[in-house]
N, CA, C and O atoms as CSV, one atom per row, in Angstrom:
chain,resi,resn,atom,element,x,y,z
A,1,MET,N,N,0.829,-1.150,0.142
A,1,MET,CA,C,-0.012,-0.055,0.125
A,1,MET,C,C,0.786,1.078,-0.059
A,1,MET,O,O,1.890,1.104,0.485
A,2,GLN,N,N,0.321,2.217,-0.884
A,2,GLN,CA,C,1.067,3.345,-0.785
A,2,GLN,C,C,1.178,4.367,0.434
A,2,GLN,O,O,0.120,4.605,1.017
A,3,GLN,N,N,2.321,4.990,0.883
A,3,GLN,CA,C,2.380,5.689,2.205
A,3,GLN,C,C,1.687,7.178,1.951
A,3,GLN,O,O,1.898,7.826,0.926
A,4,THR,N,N,0.998,7.537,2.821
A,4,THR,CA,C,0.582,8.963,2.490
A,4,THR,C,C,1.689,10.004,3.576
A,4,THR,O,O,2.202,9.638,4.634
A,5,SER,N,N,1.802,11.142,3.010
A,5,SER,CA,C,2.577,12.151,3.841
A,5,SER,C,C,2.213,12.437,5.382
A,5,SER,O,O,1.064,12.213,5.765
A,6,THR,N,N,2.966,12.819,6.066
A,6,THR,CA,C,2.725,13.417,7.377
A,6,THR,C,C,1.579,14.415,7.285
A,6,THR,O,O,0.657,14.355,8.098
A,7,LEU,N,N,1.610,15.426,6.217
A,7,LEU,CA,C,0.570,16.180,6.115
A,7,LEU,C,C,-0.690,15.712,6.116
A,7,LEU,O,O,-1.628,16.028,6.848
A,8,GLN,N,N,-0.611,14.537,4.789
A,8,GLN,CA,C,-2.041,13.879,4.907
A,8,GLN,C,C,-2.574,13.186,6.113
A,8,GLN,O,O,-3.763,13.273,6.422
A,9,ASN,N,N,-1.707,12.501,6.797
A,9,ASN,CA,C,-1.993,11.872,8.195
A,9,ASN,C,C,-2.643,12.736,8.908
A,9,ASN,O,O,-3.766,12.479,9.342
A,10,ILE,N,N,-2.039,13.860,9.126
A,10,ILE,CA,C,-2.664,14.901,10.265
A,10,ILE,C,C,-4.139,15.047,9.715
A,10,ILE,O,O,-5.162,14.732,10.322
A,11,ALA,N,N,-4.046,15.585,8.453
A,11,ALA,CA,C,-5.421,16.051,7.878
A,11,ALA,C,C,-6.283,14.903,7.896
A,11,ALA,O,O,-7.452,15.288,7.925
A,12,ARG,N,N,-6.182,13.559,7.891
A,12,ARG,CA,C,-7.203,12.425,8.039
A,12,ARG,C,C,-7.368,12.161,9.557
A,12,ARG,O,O,-8.462,11.733,9.925
A,13,CYS,N,N,-6.444,12.360,10.430
A,13,CYS,CA,C,-7.025,12.321,11.693
A,13,CYS,C,C,-7.660,13.540,12.122
A,13,CYS,O,O,-8.452,13.458,13.061
A,14,VAL,N,N,-7.390,14.913,11.462
A,14,VAL,CA,C,-8.517,16.066,11.864
A,14,VAL,C,C,-9.521,15.972,11.314
A,14,VAL,O,O,-10.369,16.791,11.672
A,15,LEU,N,N,-9.911,15.019,10.261
A,15,LEU,CA,C,-11.099,14.736,9.471
A,15,LEU,C,C,-11.825,13.831,10.549
A,15,LEU,O,O,-12.960,14.095,10.945
A,16,GLY,N,N,-11.120,12.785,10.978
A,16,GLY,CA,C,-11.657,11.689,11.924
A,16,GLY,C,C,-12.218,12.509,13.012
A,16,GLY,O,O,-13.436,12.600,13.160
A,17,ILE,N,N,-11.437,13.065,13.723
A,17,ILE,CA,C,-12.000,13.837,14.903
A,17,ILE,C,C,-13.186,14.743,14.690
A,17,ILE,O,O,-14.153,14.715,15.452
A,18,ALA,N,N,-13.113,15.483,13.731
A,18,ALA,CA,C,-14.084,16.249,13.306
A,18,ALA,C,C,-15.598,15.494,13.073
A,18,ALA,O,O,-16.657,15.947,13.507
A,19,LEU,N,N,-15.476,14.475,12.434
A,19,LEU,CA,C,-16.413,13.631,12.169
A,19,LEU,C,C,-17.052,12.932,13.705
A,19,LEU,O,O,-18.250,12.834,13.972
A,20,ALA,N,N,-16.108,12.574,14.433
A,20,ALA,CA,C,-16.698,11.709,15.604
A,20,ALA,C,C,-17.128,13.004,16.502
A,20,ALA,O,O,-18.041,12.744,17.286
A,21,PHE,N,N,-16.707,14.191,16.537
A,21,PHE,CA,C,-17.432,15.184,17.223
A,21,PHE,C,C,-18.747,15.795,16.528
A,21,PHE,O,O,-19.698,16.207,17.193
A,22,ALA,N,N,-18.712,15.811,15.316
A,22,ALA,CA,C,-20.144,15.886,14.628
A,22,ALA,C,C,-21.322,14.915,14.924
A,22,ALA,O,O,-22.476,15.181,15.259
A,23,GLY,N,N,-20.748,13.775,14.721
A,23,GLY,CA,C,-21.575,12.582,15.296
A,23,GLY,C,C,-21.983,12.587,16.647
A,23,GLY,O,O,-23.097,12.170,16.963
A,24,THR,N,N,-20.996,13.121,17.654
A,24,THR,CA,C,-21.818,12.988,18.990
A,24,THR,C,C,-22.641,14.262,19.175
A,24,THR,O,O,-23.381,14.270,20.159
A,25,GLY,N,N,-22.632,15.281,18.429
A,25,GLY,CA,C,-23.315,16.544,18.424
A,25,GLY,C,C,-24.845,16.006,17.961
A,25,GLY,O,O,-25.919,16.436,18.381
A,26,HIS,N,N,-24.620,14.909,16.946
A,26,HIS,CA,C,-25.934,14.382,16.173
A,26,HIS,C,C,-26.722,13.601,17.645
A,26,HIS,O,O,-27.943,13.673,17.784
A,27,LEU,N,N,-25.924,12.949,18.564
A,27,LEU,CA,C,-26.711,12.390,19.646
A,27,LEU,C,C,-26.956,13.212,20.719
A,27,LEU,O,O,-27.834,12.870,21.511
A,28,THR,N,N,-26.363,14.200,20.890
A,28,THR,CA,C,-26.403,15.007,21.987
A,28,THR,C,C,-26.845,16.888,21.827
A,28,THR,O,O,-27.979,17.324,21.628
A,29,PHE,N,N,-25.972,17.452,21.937
A,29,PHE,CA,C,-25.925,18.956,21.882
A,29,PHE,C,C,-26.685,19.486,20.741
A,29,PHE,O,O,-27.473,20.425,20.845
A,30,SER,N,N,-26.438,18.887,19.697
A,30,SER,CA,C,-26.948,19.569,18.254
A,30,SER,C,C,-27.879,18.585,17.377
A,30,SER,O,O,-27.906,18.463,16.153
A,31,ARG,N,N,-28.600,17.949,18.324
A,31,ARG,CA,C,-29.520,16.880,17.678
A,31,ARG,C,C,-30.729,17.860,16.837
A,31,ARG,O,O,-31.041,17.575,15.681
A,32,ALA,N,N,-31.306,18.948,17.517
A,32,ALA,CA,C,-32.570,19.563,16.852
A,32,ALA,C,C,-31.871,20.124,15.585
A,32,ALA,O,O,-32.387,19.771,14.524
A,33,GLU,N,N,-30.548,21.115,15.492
A,33,GLU,CA,C,-30.092,21.640,14.675
A,33,GLU,C,C,-29.836,20.636,13.178
A,33,GLU,O,O,-30.045,20.970,12.011
A,34,PHE,N,N,-29.262,19.188,13.770
A,34,PHE,CA,C,-29.435,18.295,12.497
A,34,PHE,C,C,-30.492,17.901,11.872
A,34,PHE,O,O,-30.601,17.689,10.664
A,35,GLN,N,N,-31.561,17.762,12.976
A,35,GLN,CA,C,-32.828,17.508,12.379
A,35,GLN,C,C,-33.404,18.485,11.292
A,35,GLN,O,O,-34.221,18.109,10.452
A,36,ALA,N,N,-32.924,19.746,11.369
A,36,ALA,CA,C,-33.296,20.711,10.463
A,36,ALA,C,C,-32.923,20.565,8.911
A,36,ALA,O,O,-33.303,21.251,7.962
A,37,GLN,N,N,-31.932,19.291,8.947
A,37,GLN,CA,C,-31.022,19.310,7.544
A,37,GLN,C,C,-31.770,17.912,7.075
A,37,GLN,O,O,-31.315,17.441,6.032
A,38,VAL,N,N,-32.857,17.177,7.697
A,38,VAL,CA,C,-33.179,16.028,7.201
A,38,VAL,C,C,-34.301,16.626,5.960
A,38,VAL,O,O,-35.104,17.519,6.227
A,39,PRO,N,N,-34.229,16.112,4.856
A,39,PRO,CA,C,-35.196,16.486,3.877
A,39,PRO,C,C,-36.405,16.042,4.222
A,39,PRO,O,O,-36.525,14.970,4.815
A,40,PRO,N,N,-37.502,16.844,3.879
A,40,PRO,CA,C,-38.965,16.632,4.342
A,40,PRO,C,C,-39.324,14.806,3.468
A,40,PRO,O,O,-40.048,13.964,4.000
A,41,TRP,N,N,-38.651,14.611,2.186
A,41,TRP,CA,C,-38.884,13.785,1.649
A,41,TRP,C,C,-38.518,12.410,1.957
A,41,TRP,O,O,-38.942,11.379,1.434
A,42,VAL,N,N,-37.507,12.584,3.060
A,42,VAL,CA,C,-37.103,11.041,3.576
A,42,VAL,C,C,-38.135,10.374,4.061
A,42,VAL,O,O,-39.033,11.140,4.412
A,43,PRO,N,N,-38.350,9.342,4.209
A,43,PRO,CA,C,-39.446,8.409,4.478
A,43,PRO,C,C,-39.329,8.021,5.938
A,43,PRO,O,O,-40.098,7.182,6.408
A,44,LEU,N,N,-38.399,8.599,6.666
A,44,LEU,CA,C,-37.953,8.162,8.023
A,44,LEU,C,C,-38.182,9.053,9.045
A,44,LEU,O,O,-38.112,10.209,8.629
A,45,ASP,N,N,-38.492,8.951,10.521
A,45,ASP,CA,C,-38.477,9.926,11.282
A,45,ASP,C,C,-37.172,10.695,11.138
A,45,ASP,O,O,-36.105,10.121,10.918
A,46,ALA,N,N,-37.290,11.983,11.267
A,46,ALA,CA,C,-36.012,12.935,11.258
A,46,ALA,C,C,-35.069,12.528,12.357
A,46,ALA,O,O,-33.897,12.279,12.073
A,47,ASP,N,N,-35.524,12.441,13.640
A,47,ASP,CA,C,-34.526,12.258,14.606
A,47,ASP,C,C,-33.673,10.668,14.593
A,47,ASP,O,O,-32.568,10.443,15.086
A,48,LEU,N,N,-34.657,9.603,13.806
A,48,LEU,CA,C,-34.028,8.535,13.719
A,48,LEU,C,C,-32.704,8.539,12.693
A,48,LEU,O,O,-31.618,7.982,12.848
A,49,VAL,N,N,-33.191,9.372,11.583
A,49,VAL,CA,C,-32.218,9.818,10.776
A,49,VAL,C,C,-30.793,10.246,11.284
A,49,VAL,O,O,-29.742,9.708,10.937
A,50,VAL,N,N,-30.941,11.479,12.314
A,50,VAL,CA,C,-30.147,12.074,12.787
A,50,VAL,C,C,-29.118,11.172,13.599
A,50,VAL,O,O,-27.894,11.303,13.608
A,51,VAL,N,N,-29.959,10.131,14.350
A,51,VAL,CA,C,-29.555,9.427,15.387
A,51,VAL,C,C,-28.341,8.239,14.311
A,51,VAL,O,O,-27.113,8.194,14.381
A,52,LEU,N,N,-29.025,7.637,13.645
A,52,LEU,CA,C,-28.285,6.807,12.405
A,52,LEU,C,C,-27.113,7.435,11.950
A,52,LEU,O,O,-26.054,6.809,11.911
A,53,SER,N,N,-27.206,8.768,11.555
A,53,SER,CA,C,-25.967,9.283,10.760
A,53,SER,C,C,-24.954,9.932,11.705
A,53,SER,O,O,-23.811,10.288,11.419
A,54,GLY,N,N,-25.653,10.030,13.020
A,54,GLY,CA,C,-24.496,10.400,14.239
A,54,GLY,C,C,-23.860,9.338,14.296
A,54,GLY,O,O,-22.641,9.494,14.223
A,55,VAL,N,N,-24.285,8.103,14.419
A,55,VAL,CA,C,-23.665,6.879,14.587
A,55,VAL,C,C,-22.359,6.443,13.703
A,55,VAL,O,O,-21.205,6.111,13.972
A,56,VAL,N,N,-23.105,6.609,12.547
A,56,VAL,CA,C,-22.119,6.387,11.437
A,56,VAL,C,C,-20.903,7.266,11.223
A,56,VAL,O,O,-19.774,6.925,10.870
A,57,GLU,N,N,-21.455,8.676,11.562
A,57,GLU,CA,C,-20.019,9.503,11.764
A,57,GLU,C,C,-19.164,9.248,12.691
A,57,GLU,O,O,-17.963,9.259,12.420
A,58,ILE,N,N,-19.577,8.992,13.856
A,58,ILE,CA,C,-18.691,8.522,14.996
A,58,ILE,C,C,-17.844,7.349,14.632
A,58,ILE,O,O,-16.642,7.509,14.846
A,59,VAL,N,N,-18.211,6.204,14.127
A,59,VAL,CA,C,-17.752,4.951,13.647
A,59,VAL,C,C,-16.690,5.243,12.549
A,59,VAL,O,O,-15.571,4.733,12.600
A,60,MET,N,N,-17.118,6.163,11.459
A,60,MET,CA,C,-16.133,6.421,10.468
A,60,MET,C,C,-15.254,7.212,11.164
A,60,MET,O,O,-14.103,6.816,10.981
A,61,GLY,N,N,-15.334,8.380,12.050
A,61,GLY,CA,C,-14.226,9.138,12.554
A,61,GLY,C,C,-13.520,8.220,13.178
A,61,GLY,O,O,-12.535,7.879,12.522
A,62,LEU,N,N,-13.634,7.712,14.144
A,62,LEU,CA,C,-12.831,6.801,14.945
A,62,LEU,C,C,-11.892,5.916,13.900
A,62,LEU,O,O,-10.721,5.625,14.141
A,63,ALA,N,N,-12.597,5.547,12.725
A,63,ALA,CA,C,-11.854,4.276,12.053
A,63,ALA,C,C,-10.925,5.173,11.239
A,63,ALA,O,O,-9.866,4.682,10.846
A,64,LEU,N,N,-11.252,6.574,10.918
A,64,LEU,CA,C,-10.116,7.182,10.190
A,64,LEU,C,C,-9.000,7.538,10.996
A,64,LEU,O,O,-7.878,7.801,10.563
A,65,VAL,N,N,-9.367,7.536,12.229
A,65,VAL,CA,C,-8.105,7.987,13.187
A,65,VAL,C,C,-7.162,6.658,13.754
A,65,VAL,O,O,-5.949,6.742,13.944
A,66,PHE,N,N,-7.935,5.481,13.969
A,66,PHE,CA,C,-7.352,4.516,14.495
A,66,PHE,C,C,-7.112,3.298,13.791
A,66,PHE,O,O,-6.541,2.297,14.223
A,67,LEU,N,N,-7.719,3.531,12.406
A,67,LEU,CA,C,-7.527,2.007,11.425
A,67,LEU,C,C,-6.926,2.714,10.255
A,67,LEU,O,O,-7.632,2.874,9.259
A,68,PRO,N,N,-5.608,3.187,10.270
A,68,PRO,CA,C,-5.006,3.693,9.041
A,68,PRO,C,C,-4.580,2.703,8.005
A,68,PRO,O,O,-4.152,3.025,6.897
A,69,LYS,N,N,-4.723,1.482,8.435
A,69,LYS,CA,C,-4.515,0.249,7.170
A,69,LYS,C,C,-5.513,0.179,6.286
A,69,LYS,O,O,-5.437,-0.366,5.185
A,70,TYR,N,N,-6.719,0.870,6.864
A,70,TYR,CA,C,-7.865,0.824,5.958
A,70,TYR,C,C,-8.403,2.251,5.380
A,70,TYR,O,O,-9.551,2.380,4.955
A,71,ARG,N,N,-7.490,3.261,5.410
A,71,ARG,CA,C,-7.360,4.467,4.924
A,71,ARG,C,C,-7.959,4.752,3.673
A,71,ARG,O,O,-8.656,5.752,3.502
A,72,VAL,N,N,-7.719,3.913,2.790
A,72,VAL,CA,C,-8.154,4.205,1.270
A,72,VAL,C,C,-9.642,3.859,1.285
A,72,VAL,O,O,-10.429,4.593,0.688
A,73,VAL,N,N,-10.061,2.787,1.932
A,73,VAL,CA,C,-11.298,2.482,1.554
A,73,VAL,C,C,-12.194,3.506,2.505
A,73,VAL,O,O,-13.279,3.891,2.068
A,74,LEU,N,N,-11.812,3.869,3.583
A,74,LEU,CA,C,-12.559,4.692,4.278
A,74,LEU,C,C,-12.562,5.965,3.883
A,74,LEU,O,O,-13.444,6.748,4.236
A,75,GLY,N,N,-11.520,6.310,3.072
A,75,GLY,CA,C,-11.594,7.525,2.192
A,75,GLY,C,C,-12.938,7.585,1.365
A,75,GLY,O,O,-13.874,8.384,1.331
A,76,TRP,N,N,-12.638,6.381,0.701
A,76,TRP,CA,C,-13.897,6.617,-0.208
A,76,TRP,C,C,-15.601,6.329,0.263
A,76,TRP,O,O,-16.666,6.574,-0.303
A,77,ILE,N,N,-15.239,5.679,1.605
A,77,ILE,CA,C,-16.801,5.712,2.273
A,77,ILE,C,C,-16.935,7.035,3.036
A,77,ILE,O,O,-18.074,7.404,3.320
A,78,ALA,N,N,-15.962,7.730,3.369
A,78,ALA,CA,C,-16.547,9.270,3.706
A,78,ALA,C,C,-16.723,10.022,2.975
A,78,ALA,O,O,-17.474,10.946,3.289
A,79,ALA,N,N,-16.058,9.992,1.510
A,79,ALA,CA,C,-16.485,10.726,0.482
A,79,ALA,C,C,-17.783,10.434,0.020
A,79,ALA,O,O,-18.500,11.327,-0.431
A,80,ALA,N,N,-18.162,9.209,0.095
A,80,ALA,CA,C,-19.861,8.564,-0.438
A,80,ALA,C,C,-20.993,9.404,0.529
A,80,ALA,O,O,-22.075,9.914,0.237
A,81,PHE,N,N,-20.134,9.296,1.996
A,81,PHE,CA,C,-21.213,9.796,2.901
A,81,PHE,C,C,-21.655,11.259,2.841
A,81,PHE,O,O,-22.802,11.654,3.047
A,82,PHE,N,N,-20.311,12.211,2.450
A,82,PHE,CA,C,-20.547,13.497,2.282
A,82,PHE,C,C,-21.369,13.569,1.044
A,82,PHE,O,O,-22.263,14.415,1.022
A,83,VAL,N,N,-21.193,12.795,0.002
A,83,VAL,CA,C,-22.209,12.884,-1.047
A,83,VAL,C,C,-23.847,12.669,-0.626
A,83,VAL,O,O,-24.814,13.400,-0.845
A,84,ALA,N,N,-23.758,11.483,0.003
A,84,ALA,CA,C,-25.074,11.119,0.581
A,84,ALA,C,C,-25.900,12.403,1.268
A,84,ALA,O,O,-27.066,12.721,1.030
A,85,VAL,N,N,-25.073,12.973,2.081
A,85,VAL,CA,C,-25.701,14.070,3.188
A,85,VAL,C,C,-25.942,15.255,2.501
A,85,VAL,O,O,-26.817,15.990,2.959
A,86,PHE,N,N,-25.306,15.616,1.428
A,86,PHE,CA,C,-25.490,16.631,0.732
A,86,PHE,C,C,-27.148,17.168,0.370
A,86,PHE,O,O,-27.425,18.363,0.262
A,87,PRO,N,N,-27.906,16.333,0.250
A,87,PRO,CA,C,-29.306,16.747,-0.168
A,87,PRO,C,C,-30.023,17.154,1.173
A,87,PRO,O,O,-31.135,17.683,1.163
A,88,GLY,N,N,-29.297,16.866,2.376
A,88,GLY,CA,C,-29.640,17.607,3.618
A,88,GLY,C,C,-29.236,18.986,3.578
A,88,GLY,O,O,-30.015,19.854,3.972
A,89,ASN,N,N,-28.238,19.237,3.197
A,89,ASN,CA,C,-27.712,20.620,3.266
A,89,ASN,C,C,-28.515,21.634,2.073
A,89,ASN,O,O,-28.626,22.842,2.280
A,90,ILE,N,N,-28.958,21.100,1.037
A,90,ILE,CA,C,-29.635,21.601,-0.044
A,90,ILE,C,C,-30.991,21.868,0.705
A,90,ILE,O,O,-31.445,23.009,0.619
A,91,ALA,N,N,-31.631,21.000,1.376
A,91,ALA,CA,C,-32.871,21.191,1.953
A,91,ALA,C,C,-32.988,22.039,2.769
A,91,ALA,O,O,-34.047,22.666,2.814
A,92,GLN,N,N,-32.119,22.274,3.513
A,92,GLN,CA,C,-31.917,23.195,4.617
A,92,GLN,C,C,-32.076,24.685,3.974
A,92,GLN,O,O,-32.743,25.631,4.393
A,93,TRP,N,N,-31.120,24.571,2.644
A,93,TRP,CA,C,-31.319,26.044,2.118
A,93,TRP,C,C,-32.553,26.033,1.410
A,93,TRP,O,O,-33.176,27.074,1.618
A,94,LEU,N,N,-33.177,25.184,0.597
A,94,LEU,CA,C,-34.590,25.405,-0.047
A,94,LEU,C,C,-35.438,25.677,0.757
A,94,LEU,O,O,-36.276,26.494,0.376
A,95,HIS,N,N,-35.576,25.094,2.241
A,95,HIS,CA,C,-36.761,25.186,2.916
A,95,HIS,C,C,-36.436,26.403,3.943
A,95,HIS,O,O,-37.338,26.565,4.765
A,96,HIS,N,N,-35.283,27.334,4.073
A,96,HIS,CA,C,-35.060,28.125,4.559
A,96,HIS,C,C,-35.081,27.880,6.223
A,96,HIS,O,O,-35.466,28.728,7.029
A,97,ARG,N,N,-34.600,26.577,6.556
A,97,ARG,CA,C,-34.380,26.351,7.909
A,97,ARG,C,C,-32.913,26.779,8.536
A,97,ARG,O,O,-31.825,26.578,7.997
A,98,ASP,N,N,-33.139,27.384,9.737
A,98,ASP,CA,C,-32.206,27.863,10.628
A,98,ASP,C,C,-31.576,26.873,11.133
A,98,ASP,O,O,-32.270,25.988,11.633
A,99,ALA,N,N,-30.048,26.723,11.156
A,99,ALA,CA,C,-29.313,25.488,12.032
A,99,ALA,C,C,-27.871,26.123,11.683
A,99,ALA,O,O,-27.512,26.648,10.628
A,100,PHE,N,N,-27.040,25.891,13.061
A,100,PHE,CA,C,-25.838,26.160,13.033
A,100,PHE,C,C,-25.414,27.441,12.727
A,100,PHE,O,O,-24.345,27.650,12.154
A,101,GLY,N,N,-26.225,28.366,13.090
A,101,GLY,CA,C,-25.949,29.911,12.826
A,101,GLY,C,C,-26.083,30.217,11.352
A,101,GLY,O,O,-25.577,31.284,11.003
A,102,LEU,N,N,-26.718,29.423,10.339
A,102,LEU,CA,C,-26.916,29.592,9.028
A,102,LEU,C,C,-28.608,30.156,9.314
A,102,LEU,O,O,-29.525,29.396,9.626
A,103,ASN,N,N,-28.725,31.462,9.148
A,103,ASN,CA,C,-30.058,31.822,9.605
A,103,ASN,C,C,-30.206,32.761,8.348
A,103,ASN,O,O,-31.074,33.629,8.440
A,104,THR,N,N,-29.395,32.693,7.070
A,104,THR,CA,C,-30.001,33.457,5.973
A,104,THR,C,C,-29.797,32.719,4.832
A,104,THR,O,O,-28.906,31.871,4.823
A,105,ASP,N,N,-30.484,32.910,3.873
A,105,ASP,CA,C,-30.515,32.059,2.505
A,105,ASP,C,C,-28.861,32.072,2.142
A,105,ASP,O,O,-28.259,31.025,1.901
A,106,GLN,N,N,-28.256,33.306,2.136
A,106,GLN,CA,C,-27.001,33.379,1.725
A,106,GLN,C,C,-25.963,32.516,2.399
A,106,GLN,O,O,-25.040,31.972,1.793
A,107,ALA,N,N,-26.180,32.428,3.708
A,107,ALA,CA,C,-25.228,31.735,4.598
A,107,ALA,C,C,-25.462,30.315,4.233
A,107,ALA,O,O,-24.424,29.677,4.056
A,108,ARG,N,N,-26.627,29.637,4.070
A,108,ARG,CA,C,-26.959,28.423,3.524
A,108,ARG,C,C,-26.498,28.118,2.333
A,108,ARG,O,O,-25.813,27.109,2.161
A,109,LEU,N,N,-26.828,28.989,1.312
A,109,LEU,CA,C,-26.220,28.710,-0.173
A,109,LEU,C,C,-24.599,28.918,0.065
A,109,LEU,O,O,-23.953,28.088,-0.575
A,110,ILE,N,N,-24.048,29.542,0.591
A,110,ILE,CA,C,-22.491,29.557,0.625
A,110,ILE,C,C,-22.092,28.095,1.220
A,110,ILE,O,O,-21.418,27.302,0.564
A,111,ARG,N,N,-22.529,27.846,2.399
A,111,ARG,CA,C,-22.277,26.503,2.901
A,111,ARG,C,C,-22.212,25.236,1.948
A,111,ARG,O,O,-21.445,24.334,2.281
A,112,LEU,N,N,-22.938,25.105,0.823
A,112,LEU,CA,C,-23.221,24.341,-0.094
A,112,LEU,C,C,-21.828,23.883,-0.780
A,112,LEU,O,O,-21.342,22.773,-0.997
A,113,PHE,N,N,-21.386,25.220,-1.033
A,113,PHE,CA,C,-19.890,24.963,-1.667
A,113,PHE,C,C,-18.814,24.295,-0.978
A,113,PHE,O,O,-17.787,23.892,-1.525
A,114,PHE,N,N,-19.097,24.196,0.250
A,114,PHE,CA,C,-18.011,23.408,1.244
A,114,PHE,C,C,-18.014,22.014,1.236
A,114,PHE,O,O,-17.131,21.256,1.640
A,115,GLN,N,N,-19.138,21.739,0.715
A,115,GLN,CA,C,-19.417,20.029,0.708
A,115,GLN,C,C,-18.392,19.441,-0.236
A,115,GLN,O,O,-17.756,18.494,0.227
A,116,PRO,N,N,-18.094,19.840,-1.538
A,116,PRO,CA,C,-16.989,19.281,-2.201
A,116,PRO,C,C,-15.724,19.473,-1.496
A,116,PRO,O,O,-14.897,18.579,-1.673
A,117,VAL,N,N,-15.391,20.453,-0.727
A,117,VAL,CA,C,-14.052,20.353,0.005
A,117,VAL,C,C,-13.831,19.190,0.881
A,117,VAL,O,O,-12.860,18.434,0.928
A,118,LEU,N,N,-14.955,19.196,1.586
A,118,LEU,CA,C,-15.024,17.695,2.512
A,118,LEU,C,C,-14.629,16.404,1.681
A,118,LEU,O,O,-13.852,15.480,1.919
A,119,ILE,N,N,-15.421,16.682,0.666
A,119,ILE,CA,C,-15.153,15.312,-0.304
A,119,ILE,C,C,-13.511,15.033,-0.687
A,119,ILE,O,O,-12.848,14.016,-0.486
A,120,VAL,N,N,-13.130,16.265,-1.285
A,120,VAL,CA,C,-11.697,16.217,-1.684
A,120,VAL,C,C,-10.942,15.956,-0.584
A,120,VAL,O,O,-10.076,15.088,-0.698
A,121,TRP,N,N,-11.137,16.758,0.907
A,121,TRP,CA,C,-10.318,16.225,1.956
A,121,TRP,C,C,-10.464,14.934,2.339
A,121,TRP,O,O,-9.407,14.382,2.645
A,122,ALA,N,N,-11.453,14.280,2.418
A,122,ALA,CA,C,-11.565,12.714,2.636
A,122,ALA,C,C,-10.604,11.877,1.517
A,122,ALA,O,O,-9.846,10.967,1.855
A,123,LEU,N,N,-10.769,12.335,0.168
A,123,LEU,CA,C,-10.038,11.373,-1.015
A,123,LEU,C,C,-8.558,11.766,-0.433
A,123,LEU,O,O,-7.818,10.908,0.048
A,124,TRP,N,N,-8.216,13.092,-0.521
A,124,TRP,CA,C,-6.820,13.384,-0.406
A,124,TRP,C,C,-6.044,12.767,0.946
A,124,TRP,O,O,-5.043,12.050,0.946
A,125,SER,N,N,-6.615,13.138,1.815
A,125,SER,CA,C,-5.810,12.615,2.978
A,125,SER,C,C,-5.901,11.343,3.354
A,125,SER,O,O,-5.130,11.041,4.265
A,126,THR,N,N,-6.657,10.418,2.912
A,126,THR,CA,C,-6.411,9.056,2.863
A,126,THR,C,C,-5.756,8.445,1.771
A,126,THR,O,O,-5.641,7.219,1.744
A,127,GLY,N,N,-5.332,9.130,0.905
A,127,GLY,CA,C,-4.717,8.639,-0.224
A,127,GLY,C,C,-5.515,7.899,-1.342
A,127,GLY,O,O,-5.109,7.387,-2.385
A,128,ALA,N,N,-6.608,7.980,-0.885
A,128,ALA,CA,C,-7.821,7.105,-1.918
A,128,ALA,C,C,-7.623,7.672,-3.377
A,128,ALA,O,O,-7.489,6.865,-4.297
A,129,TRP,N,N,-7.597,9.131,-3.641
A,129,TRP,CA,C,-7.398,9.551,-5.143
A,129,TRP,C,C,-6.050,8.856,-5.842
A,129,TRP,O,O,-6.048,8.468,-7.011
A,130,LYS,N,N,-4.903,8.760,-4.943
A,130,LYS,CA,C,-3.670,8.326,-5.631
A,130,LYS,C,C,-3.882,6.705,-5.776
A,130,LYS,O,O,-3.241,5.981,-6.538
A,131,ALA,N,N,-5.003,6.263,-4.807
A,131,ALA,CA,C,-4.984,4.873,-4.990
A,131,ALA,C,C,-5.483,4.151,-6.156
A,131,ALA,O,O,-5.025,3.195,-6.783
A,132,ILE,N,N,-6.823,5.042,-6.318
A,132,ILE,CA,C,-7.626,4.795,-7.505
A,132,ILE,C,C,-6.628,4.972,-8.986
A,132,ILE,O,O,-6.695,4.165,-9.913
A,133,ARG,N,N,-5.872,5.977,-8.983
A,133,ARG,CA,C,-5.261,6.282,-10.150
A,133,ARG,C,C,-4.139,5.169,-10.697
A,133,ARG,O,O,-3.728,5.098,-11.855
A,134,ARG,N,N,-3.775,4.381,-9.662
A,134,ARG,CA,C,-2.729,3.320,-9.905
A,134,ARG,C,C,-3.220,2.236,-10.174
A,134,ARG,O,O,-2.494,1.268,-10.398
C-alpha cells in the first residue's frame, strides 16, 4: 500500500476527530439542529435519521483515526457519506431552515460550496485519489 505524507495523516486524523465530534453532536447537543437538515421527502423519522447518521459519523471518524491500514477504503466511504448527506444541506437552504448559525439564505447557500471541500479532503488525506489512479 502506498504511503501518505505526514500532512495527509494529520489531515486524515483531523477529519476523523471532526466527524466523531459532529456525530456526538447528532446524539446530544446539536440534535435539533441536525434535524433541520433532514429533507422532508426522507421516509423516516427525522430524529432516527439524525441518530443513525450520528452513529455512522462516530464510527467513521474513529476508524479514520485508529485504522490507518484501511484509510483508502475509509476515504471512499467518507466521500460517499458526504455526497449522501448533501441533499440535507440543499433541503436546509431550499426550505429556509435555520441551524448552526446559518440564518440567511445566503449563508445556507455558501455552505453548499463547502461540501465538495469535505469530499476532496476525505479522498486526499486518505490517499484514496492516488490509489484509484494506480
